[in-house]
N, C-alpha and C positions, 0 to 999 in steps of 0.2 A: 378216111377220118382224118379229123384234125389234126395236126401235127402234136399237139399239146397234151392232146388228150389221152390219157394211158389207156393202153390196149389189151394190159394182163391183167389177170383174175384179182392181183395184190396190187391195186392203183398207187399205195404210196412206193413202193421197191420199182413200181414202170415207170413213175414219173419222172421227167428228165430232170438234173440240176436245175439247169435255168429255168425250171416252169416252177419250184419250188426254194421260192427263199426263203419260205418259212423257214425250213430245214438249217440254214445260215444262223437264223434267229435264236431257234431251241439248240442250236450247238453252243453258241455263247451263252446260254443261260445254263447250261449244264456244268460250264467252267466258272460260273460266276458262282455257282453253289456249290463247285468243289471247292475254291477260293474260302468262301465263306465258312465252310465247316471246317476247313485247314485253320482258319485263324480263330475261332471257335474252340477248335481241339489245342490250340496254342494258348489263348485265355484261360482254360480251364486249369493250368499250371501254377498260374499268376494268383498269388492269396488275395484273398478277398479285400481287405484292407488296403489295397493299392487304389482302388476303386474311389476310396474315401480321403484319402491323405490330403495334406493342404492347411494352411493354416500356422497358426504358430510363429509367424514371420519368415518362414523357411517355404523354398518353392518345390512343388511338388516332384518326384522323379518323373524320368522320361516316361518310361512305361505306363505311369500314373496320366501323364498328361496326352500321351496315344491315344489312349483308351479313351479319356473324357473326350477327346475329339471325335471319333469314331463314333463313340455310342452316344453323347451328347447327353451327358447325367445330367438330371435335372438338379438344381439347388435345393435345399431343404426347404419347407415352406418356411415365413416367418413367426417366430414366438409372438403369440395372441396374450396382450399386457389385459389385466382386469381391476376393476377398483376393489380395493381391499375393504369392503364396508358389509360385510356379511360378519354382524358383531356375533358376540358369546351369547346375547339375548335371543337374536336373531336363530343362534341353534338350538336352543332350547323349547324357541315356540315350534319351530320346525320338528324336534324329536316329541314335545307333546301334541303335535297335530298326529304323529306318527303310533303314537301308544293312546290314540285318544279310542280304540275300539274294542272287540271282544278275541281278537286273534280267529282261530280255527284256520280251516282250509284254506285257499287260495280260490275265490270265486271264479265260474269258467268266464273267459273272457281274453283278452291280448294280454293282461295281466299275466294270467295264469301260462298262456302260450309263451312269454318273456321267462319266467322265473321257474316255472313245473311245466315244461311238456312233459317228462317223466319224474318221478318219487325220485330215481338217482340222481338228474340233473339238480332238483329244489336240492336234495340232501348235501350235493357238492357245494352249492352257492352259500348256503347255510354254513358249512362246515371253515368255506373262504372265510366267512365274517366272523370268524372266532379264532379262527388261526392266522389271519391276515398274512397267508404264505407270499401271495403274489398282490404288490400293492400298486398304486402310481404315482407317481409326481403329480402335485397339483398347487392349491394356491393364488395368486393372484399372476404370478409369471411363471408357472407351470416348471417351479424349480424345489419345492418343497415336499418331501415324502412323510413326515411324520411331526405334526405342531404343536405335538404335546398336549392337547386339550382332553384327549380321553376318549376320542368320540373313533369308531368305524362306520362309513359308510357305503352302501350298494348303489352302484352307479350305472345306469346306462348312456350309450355315447352310441350315437348314429355314424354307421360306416355305411360303405358299400352295399355291402350284402345284408344290412339291416342293423337293428341293436348288435351291441356286446355289453355285457356287463364285465364290471371292474370293481375294483375294491381299493377305495381310499380311505388314510389317516391326517385326512387334513382336509380343509374347507377346498370340494370340486368344483371350482368355478368354470365357466364356459361347457359344463357336462351337464347331464338330470340326474341327479340324485333322484330316488326311491327309498329308500332307508337308513335311519340312523339308529344306530343303539352303542349303550356303552361298551366299549372294550372286554370289559368282565363280565357284560352282561347281556348276551345276545338273546338268550331262550329269555330273558324276561320281558324285551321288549316283542318279541314274536306272540308272547301269552296276553298282549294287548291291542296288536297291531291292527289300524283301522287300512284293511284292503283297500276300500273304496277309496281312500286321499292318496294313498300309494300309487293308485292307478292312474289318479289325476295328474301326476305327477311327470308322467309318461313325455308329457308336452312339454314341461318348463323347462327351462335351460336357467341356470343358476349363476347371476353376475350379468357385469355390464362390462362391454368389451370398450376400452379406452384407448386401443393402439395395438400398437405390432412393433417388433425389433428383428432385425436380420439376424439369422444363427449361423453360427461357422461351419463352415461343409462339413466337419467331422464331429460335431457336437452331437449329433442324434444316434452315432455307433462307439461312445467313448464306451458303453455299458456292456458293448459287444467285443472289446478286443481290439479295437481299429485304432483310431491316430492316437495317440498317447501323450498329446503337445497341449491339447484344451485342457486347462484346468475345469476339476467340478463349481458349480454354482456357488454364490457365496451362502446359500441357505445351507446347502448340505453341508458345505466346511463346519459352518457355525453348528448345525444339530449334531454333525460326528464326533464333534470337539465337545460339548453336551455330553453324549452318553459315553465318552472316554472319559469323563473326569469327574464323576458325581461328587456332592457338595462334601461325602463322607470319605471321599479319595481324595480331596482338592490336590494332593500332591503327584497324583496319577498322571503319567504325561497325556497329552491329548493324540488324536489321531492324525498322522503326517499327511497332510493336502497330498503328498506325493504320491499315497500310496490308495489314492481314491479312485483308479483305475481298475476295473475286475482283473487283469492279470497279473500284477501287482501286489493286489490284495492275496491273490492267490498262491504268488511266490513266495509271500512276506509269513504267512500263516503256515504253509509247507517247511518254511526255515524254522518257524517257531514250533514245529510238530504238531501242529492242530490240524484239523478238518479243514480243505481247501475247496470243498464242495458245496454249491448252492448260490442263491441269487446271491447279488450286491448287498441288499440290505441285511441279509443273511451272516454274509463274510462281515461288513462294518460290526454290527451287533458281536460278533466271534471274537474279532481284533478287540473291542472296546472292552468286553468280559475279559480277556487276556490282560489286558493295559491297567485295569482298574484293581486285578488280581493280586497286582506286584506292590 
């Protein structure tokens, strides 16, 4: 028999070492896998926020720079800027088209598949329009949470897995608005909604993009307790100041912009003996109410 061919019923065991170079490669792969697992175990103890630190004129900690070097974390996508040209008249026209029907159930089709795959899903969406618990930032620079115009929008956004539904209390530039209602009269809108018109809007994006600008590396994490070096957008600061100092309480102090990160808001509310749970918008409203009552 050929000297390199196995004669044992177990070929791998019988094959000479020099005849099986792949075994040395497999051993190296095993060692590399063990090293990778050890690195991941070590990184599991690193707070998530260090992955996103940087900015504010300070150099990121060494561990953060090493993590970035190893994993080559991508930079946040640029912020899209839209022309602020959707006027109050346009909003009213959009609303009148919305209520140009006779309401009722959503006809079968892709709109029904999107809004009401089950009755429970539909009830949840309508409840969110009424409660506005989860709201998205919008406006021409994606910085506005509430434009104080008194409208609530149900918006579709196309993502990698399909359409996602979102609630806005400002003009949803760059998104596909489906429904609009007065914030205190969602049921009134549903009684007259034109479902055929709403279905047409699935394919229509609102607004004209006029540019882009770079984001800070940790800007997208500020709402999740990431870096605390990035200040809140100017529009958010002004909105917070407006909610914290109503005309009837002109002497009430405005919300400190340094408290606009979620961790600081929670800490400050806890120091005041207030509930510190909830979304960022809820925390701001709670703080504004506390300041207004002083």
